[in-house]
Every structure is written in structure tokens, then in C-alpha cells.
N, C-alpha and C positions, 0 to 999 in steps of 0.2 A: 565219827560213827554216830549213828542214831542212838538214842537212849536204850540202855539195857533193860531186859525184862527183869523186874525186881525180885520176883519169887524164886529165882534160880539160886540154889545152894548146893554146889557141887564141890565145895571145899577150896575154891579159888576166888579170892576177893574180886569184886566188880572191876576195879582199876586194872588188875592183872588180866582178867578175862578180856577187857577192852583192848589192851595192848596186843594180846595174842590175836584177837579177832581182826584188829586193824592190819596186822602183818599178814594174816591169812587172806584178807581182802586183796592185798597186793599179789599174793601167790595165785589167787583165783583169777585175777585180771591177766597176769602173765600166762597162766595155763590156758585160759580161754582164747587169748590172742594167738598163742601157739597152736591151739586146736584149729582155729579158723585158717591160719596160714597153712598148716599141714593139709587140711581138707582142700584148700585152694590149689596147692601144689599137686595133690592127688588127681584133681579134676583136670589140671592144665599141663601135666608133664608130657613132653614129646621127645622124640629122638631115640637113639639106639638103647638108652637105658630105661625106656618107657615101662616095660613089663615089670622088671624087678622093683623099680622105684614106685610105680603105681601101687603095687602090692604092699611094699613096706610102708608107704605113706598111709595106706588104708589101716594097717595094723596100728600105726601110731595114733591116727586121729580117733580111732575107736577106743583106744586105751585112754586118751585124753578126755574123751567124752565122759567116761566113768570117773576120771580123776576130778574133773570140775564139780561133779555132783558130790563127791566125797568131801572136797574142800568146803564147798558151800554149806553142806550139812553140818560140818564141824563148826563153822561160824555160827550157824543157827543154834547148835547145841550149847555154845558158849553164851547164847542169849542176845545175839545181835543180828540185825538183818544182813543178808549177803548182797553185795552189789550184783546187779543183774541186767544192766543196760550197757549198750555200746559206749555211751557217754561216760558212765562210771568206769568202765574197763579202760577206756582210752586215757582217762585221767590218772589211773592207778598203775598201769603197766609201764614197763621200761622197754618192752619189745617193740621195735619199729616194724610196721607192716611194709612189705616190699612194694615197689612201684611196678605196675604192669605185670607181665609174666616173665620171670627170669628163665634163663636156660638151666638145664638140669644141674650142672656143677654149682651155679649160683644158688639154686634152691637148696642143695645140700649144705653149702656153706652157711646160708641164712639159718637153716634149721639147727645146725650144730651150735651156732652162736646163741640162738634162742633157747635151746635146751640148757646150755651153760648158764645163761642169764636166769632161768628158772631155778637152777641149783643155787646160784648166789642169793636169790631172793629167799629161798627156803632156809639157807644157812643163816641169813640175817635175822630170821624169826626165832631161830633155835634158842638164843639166850633168854628171850622173853618167856618162852614155853618152859625152859629149864627153871628159871626163877620162880615161876608159878607152880612148879611141880606138876605140870600138865603133861602127864605121861602119854595121854591119848594123842595130843598134838605132836609131841616129840616123835612118837611112832609114825604118825602120818608124814611128818617132815622127812624122817629117815627113809621111809618108803619112797617118797617122791624124789629125793636126792638120788637114791639108788637107781630108780627107773631112768631119770633124765641123764645121769652120768653114763649109764650103759647105752642109752639111745644115741647120745652124742658120739660115743666111742664107735658104735656100729655104723652110724652115718659117715664118720670120718673114713671108714674102710672103702666107701665109694669114691672118695677123693683121690685115692692112691693111683 
């Protein structure tokens, strides 16, 4: 990460803020990649499940658009720059973008796996936030895990 802003004094030492911000950068990259994939699928869904999936994907990408802003702003509040380029995101994310335009069932499967990946990323950051007594980040991570776990569960209902 780039050098921290020195005048920040929120009760969390710089090294701990940096560790949390670095983890949040990975969460931001995963979330942004998931946002782009979901928006892609919203635009390109076809077939008999078009209407319900088109609508669900729109709800999901709109929620993700707000989420990436929240995560980026938390990184900034901790005193570090938020990654904001495709290059940075591609280096930080573990979510693989799909090749071409998958069929509806493959889209659903891809999104379920991506949401679960975001949950795992958030869960990995939690110990650093807890060690730093960073209640704000802990709350953000808990909220993100709740949303992604529920979204994956709901998407799995389309696979039945």
C-alpha cells in the first residue's frame, strides 16, 4: 500500500490500519469484479429465465455499486488510497471473470461461487480488524458477509 496519511489519529496504530486497509483493498477488488460480472450477466442473459434473472442481477449490481463505494471510503478513512483501476483490481481479486457469455445456469453458478469467494475474503480480514479493535470495519465486514451469504443462497434457488 502507499504511505499512510500521518495525521490520522483514530486510536488504531498505523501498522494495524495498514493491515486492515490492505485486506479491504482485496475485498474492494473482489466486490468490483463481482459488480462487473453481475452487470455483464444482467445485460447478456437470454433464454426462458431472462425476466427473473435480468431483474435479480440488476438488484445485485446496484447493491454492489453502493458496496464498493462503502469499502473504498473505509480504506480512505483508515488513511490509505483505495485501489481504483482495472489493473489493480485484477492483481488483487481472486474472482475469475467468465469467458464469453455463459448460459443462464452457468451464470448463476459463477455468481454463487463469486459471492462465496467474497465472503471468504471478508472473513480473512476479520482477525486483523478485531486485533485492531476496529469496530467500524468489523461491522462493515459482518454486513458484507451477511449480504453475500444471503445472495448466494438466493441464487442457488435458481439452480434447483
